VEXMAR-573456 format. One record per residue (C-alpha): residue number from 1; residue in three letters; chain; x, y, z. Coordinates in pm, whole numbers, always signed. Each point is the difference from the previous one (the first is absolute). Last residue first. Layout:
VEXMAR-573456
{NUM "ALA" "A" {X Y Z}}
...
end
This chain:
VEXMAR-573456
{543 "ALA" "A" {+4696 -2421 -3202}}
{542 "ALA" "A" {-125 -307 +213}}
{541 "SER" "A" {+69 +224 +312}}
{540 "LYS" "A" {-187 +322 -137}}
{539 "ALA" "A" {-326 -241 -100}}
{538 "ALA" "A" {+8 -141 +308}}
{537 "THR" "A" {+15 +310 +177}}
{536 "LYS" "A" {-254 +148 -203}}
{535 "ALA" "A" {-229 -327 +59}}
{534 "GLU" "A" {+41 +5 +382}}
{533 "ALA" "A" {-88 +365 +14}}
{532 "GLN" "A" {-347 -73 -235}}
{531 "ARG" "A" {-79 -261 +229}}
{530 "LEU" "A" {+64 +226 +299}}
{529 "MET" "A" {-253 +256 -128}}
{528 "TRP" "A" {-298 -237 -71}}
{527 "TRP" "A" {+66 -130 +350}}
{526 "GLN" "A" {+10 +342 +152}}
{525 "GLN" "A" {-316 +64 -234}}
{524 "GLY" "A" {-227 -289 +120}}
{523 "ILE" "A" {+114 +105 +360}}
{522 "SER" "A" {-146 +325 -78}}
{521 "LEU" "A" {-248 -150 -95}}
{520 "VAL" "A" {-108 -215 +274}}
{519 "ASN" "A" {+78 +332 +222}}
{518 "ASN" "A" {-243 +192 -172}}
{517 "VAL" "A" {-258 -260 +28}}
{516 "LEU" "A" {+28 -23 +413}}
{515 "TRP" "A" {-4 +370 -6}}
{514 "TYR" "A" {-349 +71 -174}}
{513 "VAL" "A" {-167 -338 +151}}
{512 "VAL" "A" {+130 +145 +364}}
{511 "LEU" "A" {-178 +355 -105}}
{510 "GLY" "A" {-335 -233 -123}}
{509 "ALA" "A" {+11 -174 +342}}
{508 "PRO" "A" {-14 +308 +214}}
{507 "PHE" "A" {+279 +53 +259}}
{506 "ASN" "A" {-41 -208 +293}}
{505 "LEU" "A" {+300 -290 -39}}
{504 "PHE" "A" {+203 +325 -233}}
{503 "MET" "A" {+225 +135 +287}}
{502 "PHE" "A" {+105 -318 +159}}
{501 "THR" "A" {+64 -163 -353}}
{500 "PHE" "A" {+205 +308 -138}}
{499 "ILE" "A" {+218 -18 +358}}
{498 "VAL" "A" {+52 -333 -31}}
{497 "PRO" "A" {+117 +45 -440}}
{496 "MET" "A" {+198 +280 +124}}
{495 "GLY" "A" {+191 -206 +286}}
{494 "TYR" "A" {+137 -278 -210}}
{493 "LEU" "A" {+170 +84 -310}}
{492 "MET" "A" {+50 +391 +99}}
{491 "MET" "A" {+94 -20 +341}}
{490 "LYS" "A" {+208 -298 -64}}
{489 "MET" "A" {+185 +215 -232}}
{488 "GLN" "A" {+20 +266 +219}}
{487 "VAL" "A" {+122 -206 +307}}
{486 "GLU" "A" {+277 -121 -236}}
{485 "ASN" "A" {+141 +340 -145}}
{484 "GLY" "A" {+116 +56 -279}}
{483 "ALA" "A" {-304 +28 -154}}
{482 "THR" "A" {-33 -5 -409}}
{481 "MET" "A" {-212 -349 -21}}
{480 "PRO" "A" {-124 -70 -331}}
{479 "THR" "A" {-401 -46 +28}}
{478 "MET" "A" {-114 -386 -35}}
{477 "LYS" "A" {-44 -87 +409}}
{476 "GLN" "A" {-153 +350 +15}}
{475 "GLN" "A" {-269 -140 -260}}
{474 "LEU" "A" {-25 -355 +180}}
{473 "TYR" "A" {-83 +212 +318}}
{472 "MET" "A" {-241 +199 -171}}
{471 "SER" "A" {-162 -307 -142}}
{470 "ALA" "A" {-10 -121 +347}}
{469 "GLY" "A" {-126 +293 +145}}
{468 "MET" "A" {-289 +20 -267}}
{467 "LEU" "A" {-105 -347 +79}}
{466 "LEU" "A" {-6 +56 +362}}
{465 "PRO" "A" {-181 +317 -89}}
{464 "THR" "A" {-242 -190 -200}}
{463 "ILE" "A" {-56 -271 +223}}
{462 "TYR" "A" {-97 +204 +291}}
{461 "TYR" "A" {-348 -212 +48}}
{460 "PRO" "A" {-237 +294 +19}}
{459 "ASP" "A" {+173 +176 -255}}
{458 "LYS" "A" {-53 +362 +112}}
{457 "ALA" "A" {-278 +231 -120}}
{456 "SER" "A" {-59 +216 -261}}
{455 "LEU" "A" {+43 -307 -292}}
{454 "ASP" "A" {-300 -173 +152}}
{453 "GLN" "A" {-95 -372 -83}}
{452 "ILE" "A" {+356 -111 +33}}
{451 "TRP" "A" {-38 -368 +106}}
{450 "PHE" "A" {-69 -152 -340}}
{449 "PHE" "A" {+33 +265 -304}}
{448 "PHE" "A" {-6 +362 +2}}
{447 "PRO" "A" {-298 +172 +164}}
{446 "ALA" "A" {-54 +357 +36}}
{445 "HIS" "A" {-140 +114 +305}}
{444 "ARG" "A" {+66 +377 -6}}
{443 "LEU" "A" {+233 -5 -307}}
{442 "GLU" "A" {-238 +280 -182}}
{441 "ILE" "A" {-23 +175 +338}}
{440 "SER" "A" {+314 +124 +31}}
{439 "ASP" "A" {+175 +66 +321}}
{438 "LEU" "A" {+240 -278 +49}}
{437 "LEU" "A" {+61 -145 -348}}
{436 "ILE" "A" {+61 +381 -143}}
{435 "LYS" "A" {+226 +87 +326}}
{434 "TYR" "A" {+223 -300 -53}}
{433 "LEU" "A" {-2 +107 -357}}
{432 "ALA" "A" {+115 +306 +28}}
{431 "PHE" "A" {+264 -92 +248}}
{430 "PHE" "A" {+149 -287 -252}}
{429 "PHE" "A" {-30 +226 -261}}
{428 "PRO" "A" {+223 +265 +232}}
{427 "ILE" "A" {+287 -278 +80}}
{426 "GLN" "A" {+19 -107 -346}}
{425 "VAL" "A" {+200 +306 -142}}
{424 "LEU" "A" {+239 -48 +379}}
{423 "MET" "A" {+23 -396 -148}}
{422 "PRO" "A" {+77 +57 -341}}
{421 "LEU" "A" {+289 +263 +54}}
{420 "CYS" "A" {+199 -135 +266}}
{419 "GLY" "A" {+222 -260 -195}}
{418 "GLY" "A" {+118 +314 -170}}
{417 "LEU" "A" {+102 +188 +277}}
{416 "PRO" "A" {+370 -125 +17}}
{415 "ASN" "A" {-3 +109 -341}}
{414 "VAL" "A" {+255 -206 -196}}
{413 "LYS" "A" {+212 +157 -299}}
{412 "HIS" "A" {+346 -207 +53}}
{411 "SER" "A" {+216 +257 +75}}
{410 "ARG" "A" {-295 +222 +135}}
{409 "TYR" "A" {-79 -221 +256}}
{408 "LEU" "A" {+351 -90 +101}}
{407 "GLN" "A" {+56 +379 +57}}
{406 "MET" "A" {-263 +38 +221}}
{405 "VAL" "A" {+156 -281 +177}}
{404 "GLU" "A" {+327 +142 +29}}
{403 "LEU" "A" {-148 +385 +108}}
{402 "ASN" "A" {-220 -176 +237}}
{401 "LEU" "A" {+301 -180 +190}}
{400 "ARG" "A" {+241 +337 -31}}
{399 "GLU" "A" {-292 +162 +241}}
{398 "LYS" "A" {+18 -294 +208}}
{397 "ASP" "A" {+319 -21 +79}}
{396 "ASN" "A" {+31 -295 +236}}
{395 "GLY" "A" {-172 -261 -255}}
{394 "TYR" "A" {+288 +108 -238}}
{393 "LYS" "A" {+148 -343 -131}}
{392 "GLU" "A" {-229 -252 +163}}
{391 "LYS" "A" {-256 +163 -159}}
{390 "ILE" "A" {+114 +86 -297}}
{389 "LYS" "A" {+70 -380 -49}}
{388 "ASN" "A" {-342 -88 +135}}
{387 "MET" "A" {-143 +241 -321}}
{386 "LYS" "A" {+255 -195 -255}}
{385 "PRO" "A" {-179 -315 +130}}
{384 "GLN" "A" {-351 +104 -19}}
{383 "LEU" "A" {+43 +161 -361}}
{382 "GLU" "A" {-182 -306 -144}}
{381 "LYS" "A" {-256 +38 +254}}
{380 "MET" "A" {-43 +325 -120}}
{379 "ARG" "A" {-69 -82 -313}}
{378 "ALA" "A" {-236 -307 +41}}
{377 "MET" "A" {-214 +338 +224}}
{376 "SER" "A" {+67 +218 -291}}
{375 "GLN" "A" {-163 -268 -234}}
{374 "PHE" "A" {-274 -110 +224}}
{373 "SER" "A" {-125 +350 -45}}
{372 "LYS" "A" {+61 +71 -321}}
{371 "ALA" "A" {-252 -277 -83}}
{370 "SER" "A" {-207 +130 +282}}
{369 "LEU" "A" {-43 +351 -186}}
{368 "PRO" "A" {-67 -170 -284}}
{367 "TRP" "A" {-294 -230 +137}}
{366 "PHE" "A" {-146 +298 +145}}
{365 "LEU" "A" {-302 +35 -239}}
{364 "GLY" "A" {-8 -379 -29}}
{363 "LYS" "A" {-3 -36 +371}}
{362 "ILE" "A" {-349 +248 +22}}
{361 "VAL" "A" {-159 -191 -302}}
{360 "THR" "A" {+74 -337 +221}}
{359 "THR" "A" {-114 +124 +324}}
{358 "LEU" "A" {-332 +152 -197}}
{357 "VAL" "A" {-62 -332 -135}}
{356 "ILE" "A" {+54 -136 +365}}
{355 "ILE" "A" {-266 +238 +142}}
{354 "ALA" "A" {-218 -73 -300}}
{353 "ILE" "A" {-13 -333 +114}}
{352 "GLY" "A" {-62 +28 +339}}
{351 "TYR" "A" {-285 +265 -106}}
{350 "ASN" "A" {-174 -249 -160}}
{349 "GLY" "A" {-206 +106 -311}}
{348 "ILE" "A" {+231 -35 -266}}
{347 "VAL" "A" {-87 +280 -215}}
{346 "GLY" "A" {-158 +255 +209}}
{345 "PHE" "A" {+241 -96 +259}}
{344 "ILE" "A" {+298 +112 -225}}
{343 "ALA" "A" {-196 +301 -20}}
{342 "ASN" "A" {-66 +66 +380}}
{341 "LEU" "A" {+400 -86 +37}}
{340 "PHE" "A" {+60 +314 -223}}
{339 "TRP" "A" {-235 +202 +165}}
{338 "LEU" "A" {+188 -130 +319}}
{337 "LEU" "A" {+332 +86 -140}}
{336 "PRO" "A" {-101 +356 -115}}
{335 "LYS" "A" {-154 +49 +342}}
{334 "ALA" "A" {+333 -115 +182}}
{333 "LEU" "A" {+262 +259 -137}}
{332 "ALA" "A" {-165 +348 +54}}
{331 "ASP" "A" {-118 -124 +320}}
{330 "PHE" "A" {+334 -94 +139}}
{329 "PHE" "A" {+1 +242 +290}}
{328 "GLY" "A" {-370 -81 +98}}
{327 "TYR" "A" {-226 -301 -191}}
{326 "ASP" "A" {-305 +268 -27}}
{325 "VAL" "A" {-325 -114 -97}}
{324 "VAL" "A" {-151 +295 +116}}
{323 "HIS" "A" {+103 +183 -302}}
{322 "ASP" "A" {-323 -175 -171}}
{321 "MET" "A" {-189 +292 +173}}
{320 "LYS" "A" {+142 +252 -264}}
{319 "SER" "A" {-262 +243 +13}}
{318 "GLY" "A" {-205 -239 -195}}
{317 "LEU" "A" {-265 -236 +119}}
{316 "PRO" "A" {+46 -246 -319}}
{315 "ALA" "A" {+319 -50 +148}}
{314 "LEU" "A" {-27 -196 +278}}
{313 "ALA" "A" {-135 -322 -142}}
{312 "SER" "A" {+279 +4 -228}}
{311 "ALA" "A" {+242 +53 +275}}
{310 "LEU" "A" {-123 -287 +217}}
{309 "LYS" "A" {+54 +89 +381}}
{308 "PRO" "A" {-345 -215 +24}}
{307 "GLY" "A" {-334 +153 +129}}
{306 "LEU" "A" {-217 +249 +199}}
{305 "TYR" "A" {+22 +343 -207}}
{304 "LEU" "A" {-206 +276 +91}}
{303 "ARG" "A" {-78 +266 -297}}
{302 "TYR" "A" {-102 +320 +124}}
{301 "GLY" "A" {-242 +303 -110}}
{300 "GLN" "A" {-99 +335 +182}}
{299 "VAL" "A" {-315 +147 -47}}
{298 "VAL" "A" {-76 +365 +186}}
{297 "GLU" "A" {-345 +148 +39}}
{296 "ALA" "A" {-216 +336 +64}}
{295 "GLY" "A" {-307 +5 +192}}
{294 "PRO" "A" {+201 +287 +264}}
{293 "ASN" "A" {+298 +129 -175}}
{292 "LEU" "A" {+318 -245 -19}}
{291 "GLU" "A" {+348 +78 +70}}
{290 "PHE" "A" {+263 -272 -120}}
{289 "THR" "A" {+331 -117 +142}}
{288 "PRO" "A" {+188 -233 -217}}
{287 "GLY" "A" {+6 -393 +92}}
{286 "LEU" "A" {+176 -133 +286}}
{285 "LEU" "A" {+79 -414 -10}}
{284 "GLU" "A" {-2 -118 +295}}
{283 "ALA" "A" {+223 -324 +116}}
{282 "GLU" "A" {-7 -242 +252}}
{281 "PRO" "A" {+223 -272 +173}}
{280 "VAL" "A" {-108 -248 +228}}
{279 "LYS" "A" {+290 -210 +91}}
{278 "GLU" "A" {+171 +222 +248}}
{277 "MET" "A" {-310 +94 +190}}
{276 "GLY" "A" {+18 +383 +41}}
{275 "GLN" "A" {-409 +29 +34}}
{274 "HIS" "A" {+8 -32 -398}}
{273 "LEU" "A" {+324 +33 -111}}
{272 "GLY" "A" {+143 +303 -197}}
{271 "VAL" "A" {+0 +177 -379}}
{270 "ARG" "A" {-152 +326 -98}}
{269 "LEU" "A" {-9 +71 -393}}
{268 "GLY" "A" {-7 +335 -205}}
{267 "ALA" "A" {-171 +170 -275}}
{266 "SER" "A" {-185 -313 -173}}
{265 "GLY" "A" {-363 +56 -212}}
{264 "ASP" "A" {+99 +208 -301}}
{263 "GLY" "A" {-134 -247 -231}}
{262 "GLN" "A" {-56 -366 +126}}
{261 "PRO" "A" {+206 -76 +384}}
{260 "VAL" "A" {+128 -384 -59}}
{259 "ALA" "A" {-32 -207 +370}}
{258 "ALA" "A" {+179 -276 +41}}
{257 "VAL" "A" {-39 -361 +182}}
{256 "LEU" "A" {+291 -237 -62}}
{255 "PHE" "A" {+109 -358 -90}}
{254 "TYR" "A" {+353 -212 -43}}
{253 "LYS" "A" {+175 +83 +306}}
{252 "GLU" "A" {-212 +248 +171}}
{251 "MET" "A" {-45 +383 -117}}
{250 "LEU" "A" {-265 +229 +118}}
{249 "ALA" "A" {-50 +256 -252}}
{248 "ALA" "A" {+9 +394 -85}}
{247 "TRP" "A" {-26 +185 -331}}
{246 "ALA" "A" {+97 +298 -202}}
{245 "VAL" "A" {+131 +214 +304}}
{244 "ASP" "A" {+62 +337 -150}}
{243 "SER" "A" {-23 +167 +344}}
{242 "GLY" "A" {+105 +17 +353}}
{241 "VAL" "A" {+107 -290 +97}}
{240 "GLN" "A" {-25 -111 +394}}
{239 "VAL" "A" {+122 -258 +182}}
{238 "GLY" "A" {-32 -162 +327}}
{237 "GLU" "A" {+284 -96 +300}}
{236 "LYS" "A" {-242 -366 -27}}
{235 "ALA" "A" {+45 +34 -370}}
{234 "ASP" "A" {+332 +44 +30}}
{233 "LYS" "A" {+71 -323 +158}}
{232 "LEU" "A" {-246 -147 -253}}
{231 "SER" "A" {+199 +31 -262}}
{230 "VAL" "A" {-121 +258 -234}}
{229 "GLU" "A" {+89 -54 -369}}
{228 "GLU" "A" {+78 +244 -295}}
{227 "PHE" "A" {-82 -4 -343}}
{226 "ASP" "A" {+124 +277 -207}}
{225 "GLY" "A" {-152 +193 -282}}
{224 "GLY" "A" {-80 +306 +200}}
{223 "LYS" "A" {-201 -185 +258}}
{222 "PHE" "A" {-85 -373 -11}}
{221 "TYR" "A" {-83 -171 +352}}
{220 "ALA" "A" {+34 -296 +238}}
{219 "PRO" "A" {-134 -136 +315}}
{218 "GLY" "A" {+113 -327 +154}}
{217 "THR" "A" {+181 -313 -52}}
{216 "PHE" "A" {+334 -32 -207}}
{215 "SER" "A" {+153 -354 -29}}
{214 "TYR" "A" {+226 -196 +186}}
{213 "SER" "A" {-141 +24 +329}}
{212 "ASP" "A" {-320 -208 -83}}
{211 "GLU" "A" {-289 -23 +246}}
{210 "HIS" "A" {-316 +105 -110}}
{209 "PRO" "A" {-260 -73 +260}}
{208 "SER" "A" {+98 +350 +182}}
{207 "PHE" "A" {-78 +174 -326}}
{206 "ASP" "A" {-322 +155 +143}}
{205 "GLN" "A" {-90 +242 -311}}
{204 "THR" "A" {-114 +365 +2}}
{203 "LEU" "A" {-65 +195 -318}}
{202 "LEU" "A" {-162 +342 +31}}
{201 "LEU" "A" {-139 +271 -214}}
{200 "GLY" "A" {+9 +379 +98}}
{199 "LEU" "A" {-247 +292 -184}}
{198 "ARG" "A" {+60 +319 +83}}
{197 "ASP" "A" {-177 +319 +158}}
{196 "ARG" "A" {-173 +327 -33}}
{195 "LEU" "A" {-394 -29 +58}}
{194 "VAL" "A" {-158 +344 -71}}
{193 "GLU" "A" {-306 -41 +233}}
{192 "GLY" "A" {-337 -142 -49}}
{191 "THR" "A" {+108 -330 +97}}
{190 "GLY" "A" {-140 -221 -286}}
{189 "ASN" "A" {+381 +38 -194}}
{188 "VAL" "A" {-30 -320 -188}}
{187 "VAL" "A" {+328 -200 -32}}
{186 "ARG" "A" {-13 -300 -240}}
{185 "VAL" "A" {+234 -258 -23}}
{184 "THR" "A" {+79 -225 -302}}
{183 "LEU" "A" {+164 -317 +49}}
{182 "GLU" "A" {+115 -232 -279}}
{181 "LEU" "A" {+118 -337 +93}}
{180 "ASP" "A" {+308 -174 -98}}
{179 "TYR" "A" {+91 -372 -48}}
{178 "ARG" "A" {-132 +18 -330}}
{177 "GLY" "A" {-142 -264 -236}}
{176 "PRO" "A" {-354 +121 -32}}
{175 "ALA" "A" {-55 +338 +146}}
{174 "LEU" "A" {-74 +96 +389}}
{173 "THR" "A" {-198 +315 +86}}
{172 "TYR" "A" {-8 +169 +361}}
{171 "THR" "A" {-191 +294 +80}}
{170 "LYS" "A" {+12 +234 +275}}
{169 "GLU" "A" {-225 +260 +107}}
{168 "LEU" "A" {+74 +229 +257}}
{167 "ARG" "A" {-228 +288 +145}}
{166 "LEU" "A" {+23 +284 +258}}
{165 "GLY" "A" {-349 +112 +131}}
{164 "SER" "A" {+141 +67 +323}}
{163 "SER" "A" {-135 -318 +185}}
{162 "GLY" "A" {+226 -177 -288}}
{161 "THR" "A" {-146 -182 -341}}
{160 "TRP" "A" {+128 -322 -83}}
{159 "GLY" "A" {+8 -181 -353}}
{158 "TYR" "A" {+104 -289 -142}}
{157 "ALA" "A" {-1 -172 -360}}
{156 "VAL" "A" {+96 -336 -100}}
{155 "ARG" "A" {+113 -142 -332}}
{154 "SER" "A" {+92 -327 -180}}
{153 "GLY" "A" {-216 -251 +124}}
{152 "THR" "A" {-312 +300 +63}}
{151 "ARG" "A" {-96 +172 +296}}
{150 "GLU" "A" {-145 +353 +60}}
{149 "LEU" "A" {+38 +261 +313}}
{148 "GLU" "A" {+111 -205 +257}}
{147 "GLU" "A" {-58 +250 +311}}
{146 "TYR" "A" {+370 +100 +157}}
{145 "VAL" "A" {+98 -53 +360}}
{144 "PRO" "A" {+246 +258 +100}}
{143 "PHE" "A" {+395 +11 +5}}
{142 "ALA" "A" {+77 +6 +395}}
{141 "GLY" "A" {+392 +134 +51}}
{140 "LEU" "A" {+153 +237 -284}}
{139 "GLY" "A" {-227 +286 +78}}
{138 "GLN" "A" {-231 +187 -210}}
{137 "SER" "A" {-59 +332 -135}}
{136 "ALA" "A" {+363 +92 -62}}
{135 "VAL" "A" {+146 -300 -164}}
{134 "LEU" "A" {-309 -96 -188}}
{133 "ARG" "A" {+10 -399 +66}}
{132 "VAL" "A" {-6 -248 -223}}
{131 "ALA" "A" {+47 -389 +47}}
{130 "GLY" "A" {+114 -196 -318}}
{129 "VAL" "A" {+246 -285 +122}}
{128 "LEU" "A" {-100 -135 +380}}
{127 "ASP" "A" {+192 -246 +169}}
{126 "LEU" "A" {-77 -8 +383}}
{125 "GLY" "A" {-131 -295 +73}}
{124 "SER" "A" {+256 -145 +190}}
{123 "ALA" "A" {-47 -348 -126}}
{122 "GLY" "A" {+171 +149 -319}}
{121 "ALA" "A" {-184 -84 -359}}
{120 "LEU" "A" {+121 +290 -195}}
{119 "LEU" "A" {+87 -197 -261}}
{118 "GLU" "A" {-113 -365 -59}}
{117 "VAL" "A" {+188 -245 -223}}
{116 "PRO" "A" {-239 -209 -90}}
{115 "GLN" "A" {-47 -385 +117}}
{114 "GLY" "A" {+47 -225 -350}}
{113 "ASP" "A" {+70 -307 +137}}
{112 "ASP" "A" {+293 +101 +167}}
{111 "GLY" "A" {+253 -131 -205}}
{110 "VAL" "A" {+273 +223 +24}}
{109 "GLU" "A" {-138 +266 +264}}
{108 "ARG" "A" {-188 +302 +29}}
{107 "THR" "A" {-174 -44 -336}}
{106 "TYR" "A" {+11 +289 -287}}
{105 "GLU" "A" {-238 +49 -283}}
{104 "ARG" "A" {-306 +13 +190}}
{103 "LEU" "A" {+135 +324 +215}}
{102 "ARG" "A" {-225 +46 +291}}
{101 "ALA" "A" {-47 +330 +100}}
{100 "ARG" "A" {-96 +125 +396}}
{99 "THR" "A" {-101 +309 +181}}
{98 "VAL" "A" {-127 +275 -266}}
{97 "ALA" "A" {-108 +328 +115}}
{96 "ALA" "A" {-347 +112 +84}}
{95 "ALA" "A" {+101 +169 +260}}
{94 "LYS" "A" {-153 -279 +182}}
{93 "ASN" "A" {-244 -88 -269}}
{92 "THR" "A" {+227 -304 -65}}
{91 "LEU" "A" {+130 -92 -310}}
{90 "GLU" "A" {+148 -372 -145}}
{89 "VAL" "A" {+210 +0 -317}}
{88 "GLU" "A" {-10 -350 -220}}
{87 "VAL" "A" {+308 -17 -239}}
{86 "VAL" "A" {+108 -127 -320}}
{85 "GLU" "A" {-340 -86 -201}}
{84 "ASN" "A" {-182 +269 +151}}
{83 "ALA" "A" {-153 +63 +294}}
{82 "LEU" "A" {-164 +283 +242}}
{81 "VAL" "A" {-148 -101 +346}}
{80 "ALA" "A" {-186 +203 +270}}
{79 "ARG" "A" {-41 +5 +351}}
{78 "THR" "A" {-259 +155 +223}}
{77 "VAL" "A" {+43 +102 +363}}
{76 "VAL" "A" {-287 +192 +165}}
{75 "PRO" "A" {+111 +200 +265}}
{74 "VAL" "A" {-24 -92 +357}}
{73 "VAL" "A" {+65 +330 +224}}
{72 "ALA" "A" {+75 -86 +356}}
{71 "THR" "A" {-181 +220 +248}}
{70 "VAL" "A" {+228 +79 +290}}
{69 "ALA" "A" {-136 +172 +319}}
{68 "PRO" "A" {+68 +310 +142}}
{67 "THR" "A" {-147 +32 +345}}
{66 "GLY" "A" {-238 +316 +28}}
{65 "GLU" "A" {-312 -209 +123}}
{64 "PRO" "A" {-182 +3 -279}}
{63 "THR" "A" {+238 -158 -205}}
{62 "VAL" "A" {+351 +228 -202}}
{61 "GLU" "A" {+55 -198 -324}}
{60 "PRO" "A" {+378 -18 -175}}
{59 "ALA" "A" {+4 -112 -316}}
{58 "ALA" "A" {+173 -345 -92}}
{57 "GLU" "A" {+307 +5 -228}}
{56 "LEU" "A" {-66 -99 -362}}
{55 "VAL" "A" {+307 -228 -109}}
{54 "GLY" "A" {+17 +11 -367}}
{53 "PRO" "A" {+396 +49 +31}}
{52 "PRO" "A" {+153 -100 +335}}
{51 "VAL" "A" {-20 +280 +261}}
{50 "ALA" "A" {+337 +87 +195}}
{49 "PRO" "A" {-11 +344 -124}}
{48 "ARG" "A" {+277 +75 -291}}
{47 "GLY" "A" {+268 +222 +118}}
{46 "VAL" "A" {+281 -26 -294}}
{45 "GLY" "A" {+216 -231 +203}}
{44 "THR" "A" {-303 -170 +56}}
{43 "SER" "A" {-213 -25 +291}}
{42 "ALA" "A" {-44 -266 +302}}
{41 "PRO" "A" {-298 -48 +238}}
{40 "GLY" "A" {+9 -243 +263}}
{39 "ALA" "A" {+105 -361 -44}}
{38 "GLY" "A" {+190 -54 -292}}
{37 "GLY" "A" {-168 -274 -215}}
{36 "GLY" "A" {-51 +119 -368}}
{35 "GLY" "A" {-242 -297 -24}}
{34 "GLU" "A" {+279 -255 +8}}
{33 "PRO" "A" {+309 +96 +169}}
{32 "ALA" "A" {+234 +141 -184}}
{31 "ARG" "A" {+271 -162 -176}}
{30 "ALA" "A" {+378 +43 +132}}
{29 "PRO" "A" {+221 +192 -261}}
{28 "PRO" "A" {+151 -262 -250}}
{27 "PRO" "A" {+324 -162 +95}}
{26 "PRO" "A" {+358 +171 -72}}
{25 "ALA" "A" {+181 -119 -264}}
{24 "LEU" "A" {+268 -255 +103}}
{23 "TYR" "A" {-136 -300 -196}}
{22 "ASN" "A" {-137 +87 -348}}
{21 "GLN" "A" {+126 +367 -51}}
{20 "PHE" "A" {+299 -60 +213}}
{19 "VAL" "A" {+121 -325 -213}}
{18 "LEU" "A" {-100 +199 -336}}
{17 "LEU" "A" {+229 +297 +108}}
{16 "VAL" "A" {+287 -266 +106}}
{15 "ALA" "A" {-7 -165 -250}}
{14 "MET" "A" {+26 +253 -215}}
{13 "SER" "A" {+331 +137 +125}}
{12 "LEU" "A" {+133 -374 +88}}
{11 "VAL" "A" {-50 -19 -436}}
{10 "VAL" "A" {+188 +373 -56}}
{9 "ALA" "A" {+263 -72 +243}}
{8 "LEU" "A" {+69 -343 -179}}
{7 "ILE" "A" {-28 +126 -354}}
{6 "THR" "A" {+271 +275 +109}}
{5 "ARG" "A" {+219 -287 +207}}
{4 "LYS" "A" {-29 -191 -301}}
{3 "ILE" "A" {+122 +208 -214}}
{2 "GLU" "A" {+322 +108 +143}}
{1 "MET" "A" {+146 +384 +62}}
end
């Protein structure tokens, strides 16, 4: 087995994976029409009537002539705003729920003059967080209009009484410096009969404005110690989780809305699509069943989070809510790297420089492996003439050829895979950093220098990818070539830099900076080792 063939196979496999993900992956589903478009009634995969939350249907009335007429019910709609240093939340008495949140510490675009990120701001008006229903007593269609009972800058309370005497009261409280609301739901049985029911709390969000095929968008939940994502395709079919759901969320790349039941609040979860619209998922947390005698009441608490996917902000909610920050297969490696990167940033104050420092530290850790790799490749190059003679002699006898080659390696104490090891070890670090720089809220809009003002976005002028390609070519030029096939040698020398440059054009600038700095450090190491080898050769000649 030849080392360069192994390296080439690894690199090309990685190239195919990354090119597919960034250029050939299927496009995201088509955007749903504004306003939840669609002619005629529709239903979700879980049987929800085609009525947007918070809408009161007209009540039929009979005229003296006996002809049915429709008298529109025009409810009094009020809106309330709760605000603190980090978030401004807007609520409506339609369903007594949150309809919008403005994040004061995050802007929509780089240099956007302070325009805040808005969650639940879809043009369709379907966004709703915190609507509740009694599963057996109420339908999942039109939610009632509540009476506003109390309003302050940090607290708002609503109440509703049905015709049967059933009463619901909801109180929202926003504490200073937090992204989460405390929601208390009080159910009073005024029906005169025993009430056996359960509470359902709904999250609905229109993801039509969020077009990102590289990061997960949609519902997620935590159950039994496992973080689970629900694709919009699966949501279309409908997902039911029976018990032990700690929390549910609707996530986009950097932000999320979530509900965390307090106490023994959650028994299950229902996930579907609102009116079957592919970009409008809804998740309903289903509480435990309760039984109320006439006049009795039950109280259920929730924490509603509307903010960034930031572990430090999510952790205080408990229920392992910080597990929503998940980097997939490389999560165990990515989180320590992110912690270290943030620690460096805390000292330096620039994430671009922090990436350079992190790269240097990683390169230092792998220095012995890289040195052994270079030495192994150099010795393989020295053995190339003998390898060629063995191939000429036993080219038609593959079994004998392999035996002779292995004997050659053993006699000269050369490991043919020695040159691959550093690259194979660094690949997980590459993918872990890729996920960090692609999905971490800390890197969003983080500036470096000059033209790079967002390390999570591509280099707008493609300068760093081109420099990276040039550095890779120089590195390949300095690397001992052992491949006997001239085509393979040219592929390693010219093909790899071109392929990697093409791949990196649309990668986050921070990732390109990492790879460029890594190449420069590798070039420096190879130059130093070549000088050392030349000095040893000169010393032997002089002796």
